[in-house]
C-alpha positions, 0 to 999 in steps of 0.5 A: 143736014148734019148738026154737031153738038159739043158735050160741055161737061166733058167727053162721052165715049159711048156711041148710040144709034137708034133706028125707028125707035125699035132697034138700037146699038150702043157701045164704045167701038168706032166702026173701024179695024182698030176698035174691033181688032186692037182695042177689043171694043164692043157694040150691043145690038138691042131689039127691046123697045123699052130699052130703046126708049130709055136710050132715047131718054138718056140721049135727050138728057145728054143733049140738054148739056151740049152746045151746037157747033156752028160751021162759022165758029169751027172755022174760027178756031185758033192756030194752036188748036189746028196745029194740035189737030194736025199733030193728032192726025199724024200720031193716030196710027201709033195710038 
């Protein structure tokens, strides 16, 4: 049931999670050791309903600038793209 969307104006590095419209997290960290120990990235935990509502509004605005990525289209990506993805995975421990 997961849907993936590509943000067309560029890239958004922020990760946001909203739970029951009452609790949210927002920040730049991925949930991995590299983000927390090497890159010193952070996540804010928010229990303020008006702020959570604002995050929902910002997410919905961002979503209006996206295009859904369909599995069939993803499988059709070109050879050069697949090679670059593989190279990126190989180099990720060094980045």
